N, CA, C, O and CB atoms as a CASP TS submission, in Angstrom:
PFRMAT TS
TARGET T0000
AUTHOR 0000-0000-0000
METHOD Language model
MODEL 1
PARENT N/A
ATOM      1  N   UNK     1     -14.880   7.569  -1.328  1.00  0.00           N
ATOM      2  CA  UNK     1     -13.595   6.677  -1.909  1.00  0.00           C
ATOM      3  C   UNK     1     -13.627   5.031  -1.438  1.00  0.00           C
ATOM      4  O   UNK     1     -13.626   4.730  -0.244  1.00  0.00           O
ATOM      5  CB  UNK     1     -12.045   7.402  -1.245  1.00  0.00           C
ATOM      6  N   UNK     2     -13.658   3.833  -2.708  1.00  0.00           N
ATOM      7  CA  UNK     2     -13.893   2.783  -2.395  1.00  0.00           C
ATOM      8  C   UNK     2     -12.493   2.057  -1.951  1.00  0.00           C
ATOM      9  O   UNK     2     -11.371   2.470  -2.243  1.00  0.00           O
ATOM     10  CB  UNK     2     -14.645   2.262  -3.413  1.00  0.00           C
ATOM     11  N   UNK     3     -12.731   1.143  -1.351  1.00  0.00           N
ATOM     12  CA  UNK     3     -11.568   0.037  -0.778  1.00  0.00           C
ATOM     13  C   UNK     3     -11.129  -0.817  -2.137  1.00  0.00           C
ATOM     14  O   UNK     3     -11.927  -1.236  -2.975  1.00  0.00           O
ATOM     15  CB  UNK     3     -12.305  -1.196   0.578  1.00  0.00           C
ATOM     16  N   UNK     4      -9.785  -0.970  -2.170  1.00  0.00           N
ATOM     17  CA  UNK     4      -9.519  -2.011  -3.392  1.00  0.00           C
ATOM     18  C   UNK     4      -8.146  -2.634  -2.920  1.00  0.00           C
ATOM     19  O   UNK     4      -7.392  -3.043  -3.803  1.00  0.00           O
ATOM     20  CB  UNK     4      -9.380  -1.213  -5.078  1.00  0.00           C
ATOM     21  N   UNK     5      -7.745  -2.741  -1.546  1.00  0.00           N
ATOM     22  CA  UNK     5      -6.565  -3.242  -1.139  1.00  0.00           C
ATOM     23  C   UNK     5      -7.280  -3.936  -0.103  1.00  0.00           C
ATOM     24  O   UNK     5      -8.037  -3.377   0.691  1.00  0.00           O
ATOM     25  CB  UNK     5      -5.370  -2.269  -0.783  1.00  0.00           C
ATOM     26  N   UNK     6      -6.963  -5.459  -0.136  1.00  0.00           N
ATOM     27  CA  UNK     6      -7.396  -6.263   0.837  1.00  0.00           C
ATOM     28  C   UNK     6      -6.487  -6.850   1.922  1.00  0.00           C
ATOM     29  O   UNK     6      -5.276  -6.811   1.706  1.00  0.00           O
ATOM     30  CB  UNK     6      -7.958  -7.192   0.228  1.00  0.00           C
ATOM     31  N   UNK     7      -6.925  -7.380   3.048  1.00  0.00           N
ATOM     32  CA  UNK     7      -6.188  -7.968   4.006  1.00  0.00           C
ATOM     33  C   UNK     7      -4.771  -8.162   4.021  1.00  0.00           C
ATOM     34  O   UNK     7      -3.943  -7.492   4.639  1.00  0.00           O
ATOM     35  CB  UNK     7      -6.639  -8.981   4.141  1.00  0.00           C
ATOM     36  N   UNK     8      -4.530  -9.388   3.096  1.00  0.00           N
ATOM     37  CA  UNK     8      -2.756  -9.661   2.940  1.00  0.00           C
ATOM     38  C   UNK     8      -2.110  -8.402   2.337  1.00  0.00           C
ATOM     39  O   UNK     8      -1.135  -7.813   2.805  1.00  0.00           O
ATOM     40  CB  UNK     8      -2.307 -11.063   1.774  1.00  0.00           C
ATOM     41  N   UNK     9      -2.940  -8.011   0.998  1.00  0.00           N
ATOM     42  CA  UNK     9      -2.069  -6.832   0.416  1.00  0.00           C
ATOM     43  C   UNK     9      -1.647  -5.918   1.177  1.00  0.00           C
ATOM     44  O   UNK     9      -0.540  -5.388   1.093  1.00  0.00           O
ATOM     45  CB  UNK     9      -2.635  -6.128  -0.499  1.00  0.00           C
ATOM     46  N   UNK    10      -2.900  -5.556   2.344  1.00  0.00           N
ATOM     47  CA  UNK    10      -2.649  -4.254   2.973  1.00  0.00           C
ATOM     48  C   UNK    10      -1.400  -4.468   4.107  1.00  0.00           C
ATOM     49  O   UNK    10      -0.636  -3.576   4.477  1.00  0.00           O
ATOM     50  CB  UNK    10      -4.121  -3.691   3.697  1.00  0.00           C
ATOM     51  N   UNK    11      -1.389  -5.830   4.544  1.00  0.00           N
ATOM     52  CA  UNK    11      -0.361  -5.748   5.599  1.00  0.00           C
ATOM     53  C   UNK    11       1.321  -5.877   4.816  1.00  0.00           C
ATOM     54  O   UNK    11       2.371  -5.336   5.161  1.00  0.00           O
ATOM     55  CB  UNK    11      -0.728  -7.134   6.780  1.00  0.00           C
ATOM     56  N   UNK    12       1.050  -6.766   3.721  1.00  0.00           N
ATOM     57  CA  UNK    12       2.124  -6.742   2.754  1.00  0.00           C
ATOM     58  C   UNK    12       3.106  -5.363   2.604  1.00  0.00           C
ATOM     59  O   UNK    12       4.321  -5.203   2.724  1.00  0.00           O
ATOM     60  CB  UNK    12       1.428  -7.014   1.436  1.00  0.00           C
ATOM     61  N   UNK    13       1.749  -4.256   2.215  1.00  0.00           N
ATOM     62  CA  UNK    13       2.442  -3.060   1.793  1.00  0.00           C
ATOM     63  C   UNK    13       2.789  -1.936   3.221  1.00  0.00           C
ATOM     64  O   UNK    13       3.533  -0.958   3.293  1.00  0.00           O
ATOM     65  CB  UNK    13       1.377  -2.325   0.569  1.00  0.00           C
ATOM     66  N   UNK    14       2.054  -2.468   4.056  1.00  0.00           N
ATOM     67  CA  UNK    14       2.784  -1.280   5.112  1.00  0.00           C
ATOM     68  C   UNK    14       3.925  -2.174   5.542  1.00  0.00           C
ATOM     69  O   UNK    14       4.850  -1.501   5.997  1.00  0.00           O
ATOM     70  CB  UNK    14       1.733  -0.641   6.650  1.00  0.00           C
ATOM     71  N   UNK    15       4.118  -3.256   5.543  1.00  0.00           N
ATOM     72  CA  UNK    15       5.771  -4.166   6.200  1.00  0.00           C
ATOM     73  C   UNK    15       6.685  -3.506   5.043  1.00  0.00           C
ATOM     74  O   UNK    15       7.726  -2.990   5.451  1.00  0.00           O
ATOM     75  CB  UNK    15       5.855  -6.503   6.079  1.00  0.00           C
ATOM     76  N   UNK    16       6.478  -3.462   3.898  1.00  0.00           N
ATOM     77  CA  UNK    16       7.333  -3.310   2.717  1.00  0.00           C
ATOM     78  C   UNK    16       7.666  -1.522   2.852  1.00  0.00           C
ATOM     79  O   UNK    16       8.731  -1.039   2.467  1.00  0.00           O
ATOM     80  CB  UNK    16       6.397  -3.894   1.113  1.00  0.00           C
ATOM     81  N   UNK    17       6.595  -0.740   3.435  1.00  0.00           N
ATOM     82  CA  UNK    17       6.695   0.434   3.185  1.00  0.00           C
ATOM     83  C   UNK    17       7.320   1.009   4.492  1.00  0.00           C
ATOM     84  O   UNK    17       7.517   2.224   4.510  1.00  0.00           O
ATOM     85  CB  UNK    17       5.437   0.957   2.731  1.00  0.00           C
ATOM     86  N   UNK    18       7.771   0.012   5.975  1.00  0.00           N
ATOM     87  CA  UNK    18       8.000   0.531   6.927  1.00  0.00           C
ATOM     88  C   UNK    18       9.458   0.180   6.705  1.00  0.00           C
ATOM     89  O   UNK    18      10.394   0.925   6.996  1.00  0.00           O
ATOM     90  CB  UNK    18       7.214   0.178   8.075  1.00  0.00           C
ATOM     91  N   UNK    19       9.589  -1.316   6.033  1.00  0.00           N
ATOM     92  CA  UNK    19      11.255  -1.460   5.768  1.00  0.00           C
ATOM     93  C   UNK    19      12.069  -0.413   5.361  1.00  0.00           C
ATOM     94  O   UNK    19      12.972   0.144   5.985  1.00  0.00           O
ATOM     95  CB  UNK    19      11.566  -2.378   4.753  1.00  0.00           C
ATOM     96  N   UNK    20      11.520  -0.147   3.915  1.00  0.00           N
ATOM     97  CA  UNK    20      11.957   0.654   3.124  1.00  0.00           C
ATOM     98  C   UNK    20      12.364   1.907   3.865  1.00  0.00           C
ATOM     99  O   UNK    20      13.558   2.205   3.841  1.00  0.00           O
ATOM    100  CB  UNK    20      11.062   0.809   2.144  1.00  0.00           C
ATOM    101  N   UNK    21      11.395   2.781   4.611  1.00  0.00           N
ATOM    102  CA  UNK    21      11.603   3.727   5.221  1.00  0.00           C
ATOM    103  C   UNK    21      12.635   3.701   6.338  1.00  0.00           C
ATOM    104  O   UNK    21      13.408   4.658   6.373  1.00  0.00           O
ATOM    105  CB  UNK    21      10.539   4.048   5.535  1.00  0.00           C
ATOM    106  N   UNK    22      12.753   2.800   7.205  1.00  0.00           N
ATOM    107  CA  UNK    22      13.617   2.550   7.960  1.00  0.00           C
ATOM    108  C   UNK    22      15.168   2.495   7.632  1.00  0.00           C
ATOM    109  O   UNK    22      16.062   3.121   8.202  1.00  0.00           O
ATOM    110  CB  UNK    22      13.197   1.589   8.369  1.00  0.00           C
ATOM    111  N   UNK    23      15.303   1.402   6.346  1.00  0.00           N
ATOM    112  CA  UNK    23      16.646   1.433   5.746  1.00  0.00           C
ATOM    113  C   UNK    23      16.967   2.713   5.088  1.00  0.00           C
ATOM    114  O   UNK    23      18.155   3.003   4.943  1.00  0.00           O
ATOM    115  CB  UNK    23      16.801   0.355   4.765  1.00  0.00           C
ATOM    116  N   UNK    24      16.080   3.482   4.688  1.00  0.00           N
ATOM    117  CA  UNK    24      16.888   4.807   4.164  1.00  0.00           C
ATOM    118  C   UNK    24      17.232   5.759   5.278  1.00  0.00           C
ATOM    119  O   UNK    24      18.112   6.619   5.224  1.00  0.00           O
ATOM    120  CB  UNK    24      16.010   5.674   3.083  1.00  0.00           C
ATOM    121  N   UNK    25      16.280   5.456   6.492  1.00  0.00           N
ATOM    122  CA  UNK    25      16.343   6.474   7.548  1.00  0.00           C
ATOM    123  C   UNK    25      17.560   6.047   8.357  1.00  0.00           C
ATOM    124  O   UNK    25      17.969   6.938   9.103  1.00  0.00           O
ATOM    125  CB  UNK    25      14.977   6.564   8.449  1.00  0.00           C
ATOM    126  N   UNK    26      18.231   4.920   8.392  1.00  0.00           N
ATOM    127  CA  UNK    26      19.302   4.352   8.913  1.00  0.00           C
ATOM    128  C   UNK    26      20.487   4.417   7.824  1.00  0.00           C
ATOM    129  O   UNK    26      21.633   3.984   7.950  1.00  0.00           O
ATOM    130  CB  UNK    26      18.929   2.954   9.365  1.00  0.00           C
ATOM    131  N   UNK    27      20.027   4.939   6.948  1.00  0.00           N
ATOM    132  CA  UNK    27      21.357   5.110   5.575  1.00  0.00           C
ATOM    133  C   UNK    27      21.935   3.768   5.212  1.00  0.00           C
ATOM    134  O   UNK    27      23.126   3.711   4.903  1.00  0.00           O
ATOM    135  CB  UNK    27      22.910   6.115   6.090  1.00  0.00           C
ATOM    136  N   UNK    28      21.147   2.621   5.223  1.00  0.00           N
ATOM    137  CA  UNK    28      21.776   1.424   4.778  1.00  0.00           C
ATOM    138  C   UNK    28      21.307   1.458   3.169  1.00  0.00           C
ATOM    139  O   UNK    28      22.045   0.816   2.423  1.00  0.00           O
ATOM    140  CB  UNK    28      21.255   0.015   5.710  1.00  0.00           C
ATOM    141  N   UNK    29      20.387   2.001   2.670  1.00  0.00           N
ATOM    142  CA  UNK    29      19.955   2.205   1.348  1.00  0.00           C
ATOM    143  C   UNK    29      20.270   3.729   1.351  1.00  0.00           C
ATOM    144  O   UNK    29      20.769   4.438   2.225  1.00  0.00           O
ATOM    145  CB  UNK    29      18.364   1.738   1.017  1.00  0.00           C
ATOM    146  N   UNK    30      19.721   4.068  -0.179  1.00  0.00           N
ATOM    147  CA  UNK    30      20.139   5.696  -0.174  1.00  0.00           C
ATOM    148  C   UNK    30      18.651   6.231   0.105  1.00  0.00           C
ATOM    149  O   UNK    30      17.898   5.662   0.896  1.00  0.00           O
ATOM    150  CB  UNK    30      20.918   6.405  -1.865  1.00  0.00           C
ATOM    151  N   UNK    31      18.290   7.413  -0.641  1.00  0.00           N
ATOM    152  CA  UNK    31      17.515   8.083  -0.182  1.00  0.00           C
ATOM    153  C   UNK    31      16.166   7.491  -1.066  1.00  0.00           C
ATOM    154  O   UNK    31      14.997   7.658  -0.718  1.00  0.00           O
ATOM    155  CB  UNK    31      17.991   9.544  -0.238  1.00  0.00           C
ATOM    156  N   UNK    32      16.550   6.867  -2.110  1.00  0.00           N
ATOM    157  CA  UNK    32      15.361   6.110  -2.909  1.00  0.00           C
ATOM    158  C   UNK    32      14.701   5.223  -1.980  1.00  0.00           C
ATOM    159  O   UNK    32      13.644   4.776  -2.425  1.00  0.00           O
ATOM    160  CB  UNK    32      15.865   5.209  -4.188  1.00  0.00           C
ATOM    161  N   UNK    33      15.046   4.798  -0.702  1.00  0.00           N
ATOM    162  CA  UNK    33      14.213   3.649  -0.205  1.00  0.00           C
ATOM    163  C   UNK    33      12.745   4.700   0.985  1.00  0.00           C
ATOM    164  O   UNK    33      11.870   4.107   1.616  1.00  0.00           O
ATOM    165  CB  UNK    33      15.635   2.276   0.927  1.00  0.00           C
ATOM    166  N   UNK    34      12.929   6.422   0.956  1.00  0.00           N
ATOM    167  CA  UNK    34      11.590   6.754   1.225  1.00  0.00           C
ATOM    168  C   UNK    34      10.472   6.595   0.144  1.00  0.00           C
ATOM    169  O   UNK    34       9.319   6.828   0.506  1.00  0.00           O
ATOM    170  CB  UNK    34      11.619   8.047   1.623  1.00  0.00           C
ATOM    171  N   UNK    35      10.642   6.325  -0.792  1.00  0.00           N
ATOM    172  CA  UNK    35       9.635   5.300  -1.689  1.00  0.00           C
ATOM    173  C   UNK    35       8.638   4.627  -1.029  1.00  0.00           C
ATOM    174  O   UNK    35       7.595   4.347  -1.620  1.00  0.00           O
ATOM    175  CB  UNK    35      10.347   4.174  -2.354  1.00  0.00           C
ATOM    176  N   UNK    36       8.818   4.337   0.097  1.00  0.00           N
ATOM    177  CA  UNK    36       8.388   3.117   0.851  1.00  0.00           C
ATOM    178  C   UNK    36       6.952   3.962   1.684  1.00  0.00           C
ATOM    179  O   UNK    36       6.127   3.376   2.385  1.00  0.00           O
ATOM    180  CB  UNK    36       9.884   2.390   2.061  1.00  0.00           C
ATOM    181  N   UNK    37       6.956   5.123   1.441  1.00  0.00           N
ATOM    182  CA  UNK    37       6.075   5.874   1.830  1.00  0.00           C
ATOM    183  C   UNK    37       4.895   5.443   1.113  1.00  0.00           C
ATOM    184  O   UNK    37       4.021   4.959   1.832  1.00  0.00           O
ATOM    185  CB  UNK    37       6.429   7.170   1.701  1.00  0.00           C
ATOM    186  N   UNK    38       4.641   5.504  -0.196  1.00  0.00           N
ATOM    187  CA  UNK    38       3.626   5.013  -1.566  1.00  0.00           C
ATOM    188  C   UNK    38       2.990   3.636  -0.804  1.00  0.00           C
ATOM    189  O   UNK    38       1.770   3.546  -0.666  1.00  0.00           O
ATOM    190  CB  UNK    38       4.711   4.520  -3.390  1.00  0.00           C
ATOM    191  N   UNK    39       3.724   2.775  -0.412  1.00  0.00           N
ATOM    192  CA  UNK    39       3.139   1.280  -0.124  1.00  0.00           C
ATOM    193  C   UNK    39       2.336   1.557   1.347  1.00  0.00           C
ATOM    194  O   UNK    39       1.268   1.054   1.695  1.00  0.00           O
ATOM    195  CB  UNK    39       4.570  -0.086   0.037  1.00  0.00           C
ATOM    196  N   UNK    40       3.318   2.664   2.221  1.00  0.00           N
ATOM    197  CA  UNK    40       2.671   2.640   3.650  1.00  0.00           C
ATOM    198  C   UNK    40       1.696   3.095   3.464  1.00  0.00           C
ATOM    199  O   UNK    40       0.784   2.569   4.103  1.00  0.00           O
ATOM    200  CB  UNK    40       3.207   3.262   4.748  1.00  0.00           C
ATOM    201  N   UNK    41       1.228   4.490   2.370  1.00  0.00           N
ATOM    202  CA  UNK    41      -0.007   4.922   2.817  1.00  0.00           C
ATOM    203  C   UNK    41      -1.032   4.459   2.005  1.00  0.00           C
ATOM    204  O   UNK    41      -2.202   4.773   2.223  1.00  0.00           O
ATOM    205  CB  UNK    41      -0.070   6.269   2.918  1.00  0.00           C
ATOM    206  N   UNK    42      -0.637   3.613   0.923  1.00  0.00           N
ATOM    207  CA  UNK    42      -1.564   2.693   0.287  1.00  0.00           C
ATOM    208  C   UNK    42      -2.578   1.504   1.019  1.00  0.00           C
ATOM    209  O   UNK    42      -3.732   1.078   0.986  1.00  0.00           O
ATOM    210  CB  UNK    42      -0.709   2.041  -0.569  1.00  0.00           C
ATOM    211  N   UNK    43      -1.380   1.322   1.638  1.00  0.00           N
ATOM    212  CA  UNK    43      -1.893   0.158   2.862  1.00  0.00           C
ATOM    213  C   UNK    43      -2.811   0.483   4.072  1.00  0.00           C
ATOM    214  O   UNK    43      -3.722  -0.075   4.684  1.00  0.00           O
ATOM    215  CB  UNK    43      -0.635  -0.386   3.624  1.00  0.00           C
ATOM    216  N   UNK    44      -2.077   1.748   4.122  1.00  0.00           N
ATOM    217  CA  UNK    44      -3.033   2.394   5.378  1.00  0.00           C
ATOM    218  C   UNK    44      -4.332   2.955   4.973  1.00  0.00           C
ATOM    219  O   UNK    44      -5.146   3.138   5.878  1.00  0.00           O
ATOM    220  CB  UNK    44      -2.310   3.635   6.132  1.00  0.00           C
ATOM    221  N   UNK    45      -4.690   3.280   3.686  1.00  0.00           N
ATOM    222  CA  UNK    45      -6.153   3.926   3.190  1.00  0.00           C
ATOM    223  C   UNK    45      -6.555   3.020   2.572  1.00  0.00           C
ATOM    224  O   UNK    45      -7.564   3.145   1.877  1.00  0.00           O
ATOM    225  CB  UNK    45      -6.273   5.193   2.318  1.00  0.00           C
ATOM    226  N   UNK    46      -6.001   2.077   2.643  1.00  0.00           N
ATOM    227  CA  UNK    46      -6.640   0.605   1.592  1.00  0.00           C
ATOM    228  C   UNK    46      -7.049   1.190   0.181  1.00  0.00           C
ATOM    229  O   UNK    46      -8.118   0.806  -0.295  1.00  0.00           O
ATOM    230  CB  UNK    46      -8.350  -0.274   2.327  1.00  0.00           C
ATOM    231  N   UNK    47      -6.319   2.038  -0.479  1.00  0.00           N
ATOM    232  CA  UNK    47      -6.760   2.707  -1.386  1.00  0.00           C
ATOM    233  C   UNK    47      -5.825   2.685  -2.265  1.00  0.00           C
ATOM    234  O   UNK    47      -5.066   3.613  -1.983  1.00  0.00           O
ATOM    235  CB  UNK    47      -7.162   3.818  -1.067  1.00  0.00           C
ATOM    236  N   UNK    48      -5.312   1.919  -3.540  1.00  0.00           N
ATOM    237  CA  UNK    48      -4.471   1.919  -4.633  1.00  0.00           C
ATOM    238  C   UNK    48      -4.988   2.635  -6.095  1.00  0.00           C
ATOM    239  O   UNK    48      -5.800   2.088  -6.841  1.00  0.00           O
ATOM    240  CB  UNK    48      -4.170   0.487  -4.814  1.00  0.00           C
ATOM    241  N   UNK    49      -4.437   3.805  -6.329  1.00  0.00           N
ATOM    242  CA  UNK    49      -4.930   4.280  -7.478  1.00  0.00           C
ATOM    243  C   UNK    49      -4.446   3.331  -8.903  1.00  0.00           C
ATOM    244  O   UNK    49      -5.207   3.289  -9.870  1.00  0.00           O
ATOM    245  CB  UNK    49      -4.443   5.796  -7.498  1.00  0.00           C
ATOM    246  N   UNK    50      -3.408   2.754  -8.913  1.00  0.00           N
ATOM    247  CA  UNK    50      -3.283   1.820  -9.872  1.00  0.00           C
ATOM    248  C   UNK    50      -4.155   1.159 -10.280  1.00  0.00           C
ATOM    249  O   UNK    50      -4.469   1.172 -11.470  1.00  0.00           O
ATOM    250  CB  UNK    50      -2.594   1.130  -9.674  1.00  0.00           C
ATOM    251  N   UNK    51      -4.890   0.253  -9.170  1.00  0.00           N
ATOM    252  CA  UNK    51      -6.003  -0.602  -9.441  1.00  0.00           C
ATOM    253  C   UNK    51      -6.885  -0.309 -10.279  1.00  0.00           C
ATOM    254  O   UNK    51      -7.435  -1.034 -11.108  1.00  0.00           O
ATOM    255  CB  UNK    51      -6.623  -0.841  -8.512  1.00  0.00           C
ATOM    256  N   UNK    52      -7.044   0.972 -10.019  1.00  0.00           N
ATOM    257  CA  UNK    52      -8.543   1.510 -10.547  1.00  0.00           C
ATOM    258  C   UNK    52      -8.673   1.643 -12.499  1.00  0.00           C
ATOM    259  O   UNK    52      -9.493   1.249 -13.327  1.00  0.00           O
ATOM    260  CB  UNK    52      -8.754   3.409  -9.716  1.00  0.00           C
ATOM    261  N   UNK    53      -7.545   2.313 -12.547  1.00  0.00           N
ATOM    262  CA  UNK    53      -7.841   1.952 -14.303  1.00  0.00           C
ATOM    263  C   UNK    53      -7.782   0.281 -14.991  1.00  0.00           C
ATOM    264  O   UNK    53      -7.932   0.035 -16.188  1.00  0.00           O
ATOM    265  CB  UNK    53      -6.476   2.829 -15.228  1.00  0.00           C
ATOM    266  N   UNK    54      -7.618  -0.381 -14.291  1.00  0.00           N
ATOM    267  CA  UNK    54      -7.193  -2.140 -14.490  1.00  0.00           C
ATOM    268  C   UNK    54      -8.740  -2.799 -13.941  1.00  0.00           C
ATOM    269  O   UNK    54      -9.253  -3.792 -14.457  1.00  0.00           O
ATOM    270  CB  UNK    54      -5.477  -2.827 -13.151  1.00  0.00           C
ATOM    271  N   UNK    55      -9.241  -2.152 -12.988  1.00  0.00           N
ATOM    272  CA  UNK    55     -10.627  -2.703 -11.990  1.00  0.00           C
ATOM    273  C   UNK    55     -10.159  -3.682 -11.425  1.00  0.00           C
ATOM    274  O   UNK    55     -10.775  -4.747 -11.482  1.00  0.00           O
ATOM    275  CB  UNK    55     -12.055  -3.215 -12.670  1.00  0.00           C
ATOM    276  N   UNK    56      -9.023  -3.588 -10.775  1.00  0.00           N
ATOM    277  CA  UNK    56      -8.297  -4.742 -10.112  1.00  0.00           C
ATOM    278  C   UNK    56      -8.804  -4.329  -8.356  1.00  0.00           C
ATOM    279  O   UNK    56      -9.297  -3.251  -8.025  1.00  0.00           O
ATOM    280  CB  UNK    56      -6.270  -4.681 -10.518  1.00  0.00           C
ATOM    281  N   UNK    57      -8.538  -5.437  -7.474  1.00  0.00           N
ATOM    282  CA  UNK    57      -9.347  -5.143  -6.131  1.00  0.00           C
ATOM    283  C   UNK    57      -8.846  -6.342  -5.584  1.00  0.00           C
ATOM    284  O   UNK    57      -9.096  -7.367  -6.218  1.00  0.00           O
ATOM    285  CB  UNK    57     -11.109  -4.978  -6.144  1.00  0.00           C
ATOM    286  N   UNK    58      -8.070  -6.453  -4.347  1.00  0.00           N
ATOM    287  CA  UNK    58      -7.618  -7.654  -3.409  1.00  0.00           C
ATOM    288  C   UNK    58      -8.317  -7.552  -2.290  1.00  0.00           C
ATOM    289  O   UNK    58      -7.850  -7.822  -1.183  1.00  0.00           O
ATOM    290  CB  UNK    58      -6.145  -7.714  -3.019  1.00  0.00           C
ATOM    291  N   UNK    59      -9.646  -7.102  -2.528  1.00  0.00           N
ATOM    292  CA  UNK    59     -10.448  -7.137  -1.327  1.00  0.00           C
ATOM    293  C   UNK    59     -11.126  -8.558  -1.364  1.00  0.00           C
ATOM    294  O   UNK    59     -11.036  -9.251  -2.378  1.00  0.00           O
ATOM    295  CB  UNK    59     -11.533  -5.896  -1.275  1.00  0.00           C
ATOM    296  N   UNK    60     -11.753  -8.949  -0.330  1.00  0.00           N
ATOM    297  CA  UNK    60     -12.275 -10.434  -0.335  1.00  0.00           C
ATOM    298  C   UNK    60     -13.651 -10.693  -1.058  1.00  0.00           C
ATOM    299  O   UNK    60     -13.912 -11.711  -1.700  1.00  0.00           O
ATOM    300  CB  UNK    60     -12.452 -10.922   1.164  1.00  0.00           C
ATOM    301  N   UNK    61     -14.332  -9.825  -0.896  1.00  0.00           N
ATOM    302  CA  UNK    61     -15.487  -9.690  -1.935  1.00  0.00           C
ATOM    303  C   UNK    61     -15.387  -9.791  -3.614  1.00  0.00           C
ATOM    304  O   UNK    61     -16.208 -10.255  -4.404  1.00  0.00           O
ATOM    305  CB  UNK    61     -16.004  -8.369  -1.676  1.00  0.00           C
ATOM    306  N   UNK    62     -13.960  -9.129  -3.879  1.00  0.00           N
ATOM    307  CA  UNK    62     -13.933  -9.142  -5.170  1.00  0.00           C
ATOM    308  C   UNK    62     -14.680  -7.800  -5.996  1.00  0.00           C
ATOM    309  O   UNK    62     -14.574  -7.397  -7.155  1.00  0.00           O
ATOM    310  CB  UNK    62     -14.528 -10.450  -5.472  1.00  0.00           C
ATOM    311  N   UNK    63     -15.451  -7.341  -4.860  1.00  0.00           N
ATOM    312  CA  UNK    63     -15.949  -6.074  -4.966  1.00  0.00           C
ATOM    313  C   UNK    63     -15.440  -4.803  -3.954  1.00  0.00           C
ATOM    314  O   UNK    63     -15.350  -4.923  -2.733  1.00  0.00           O
ATOM    315  CB  UNK    63     -17.332  -6.303  -4.829  1.00  0.00           C
ATOM    316  N   UNK    64     -15.133  -3.589  -4.694  1.00  0.00           N
ATOM    317  CA  UNK    64     -14.411  -2.687  -3.996  1.00  0.00           C
ATOM    318  C   UNK    64     -15.592  -2.098  -2.612  1.00  0.00           C
ATOM    319  O   UNK    64     -16.821  -2.165  -2.573  1.00  0.00           O
ATOM    320  CB  UNK    64     -13.849  -1.429  -5.216  1.00  0.00           C
ATOM    321  N   UNK    65     -14.767  -1.629  -1.765  1.00  0.00           N
ATOM    322  CA  UNK    65     -15.874  -1.646  -0.392  1.00  0.00           C
ATOM    323  C   UNK    65     -15.934   0.008  -0.587  1.00  0.00           C
ATOM    324  O   UNK    65     -15.175   0.581  -1.368  1.00  0.00           O
ATOM    325  CB  UNK    65     -15.150  -2.375   1.560  1.00  0.00           C
ATOM    326  N   UNK    66     -16.848   0.647   0.151  1.00  0.00           N
ATOM    327  CA  UNK    66     -16.980   1.695   0.433  1.00  0.00           C
ATOM    328  C   UNK    66     -16.315   2.345   1.708  1.00  0.00           C
ATOM    329  O   UNK    66     -16.807   1.903   2.746  1.00  0.00           O
ATOM    330  CB  UNK    66     -18.086   1.731   0.360  1.00  0.00           C
ATOM    331  N   UNK    67     -15.527   3.090   1.855  1.00  0.00           N
ATOM    332  CA  UNK    67     -14.926   3.595   3.063  1.00  0.00           C
ATOM    333  C   UNK    67     -15.848   4.486   3.935  1.00  0.00           C
ATOM    334  O   UNK    67     -16.064   5.643   3.574  1.00  0.00           O
ATOM    335  CB  UNK    67     -13.715   4.356   2.695  1.00  0.00           C
ATOM    336  N   UNK    68     -16.397   3.993   5.065  1.00  0.00           N
ATOM    337  CA  UNK    68     -17.158   4.895   5.590  1.00  0.00           C
ATOM    338  C   UNK    68     -16.501   6.216   6.584  1.00  0.00           C
ATOM    339  O   UNK    68     -17.256   7.059   7.068  1.00  0.00           O
ATOM    340  CB  UNK    68     -18.065   4.052   6.281  1.00  0.00           C
TER
END
């Protein structure tokens, strides 16, 4: 699997995911807040499947990196 989520993109995804999950867990927002699992996982694994069909990558080199 090749990475296609760069540094800033990764940090934002993880932050947004954690905030949504926290808000859902404290019942500030509804259960839909658990959708925050998706950006959290895409940030953690540095791979976004939605980027693939469009050939997008937010990695600094512009080319997807291979995960070792």
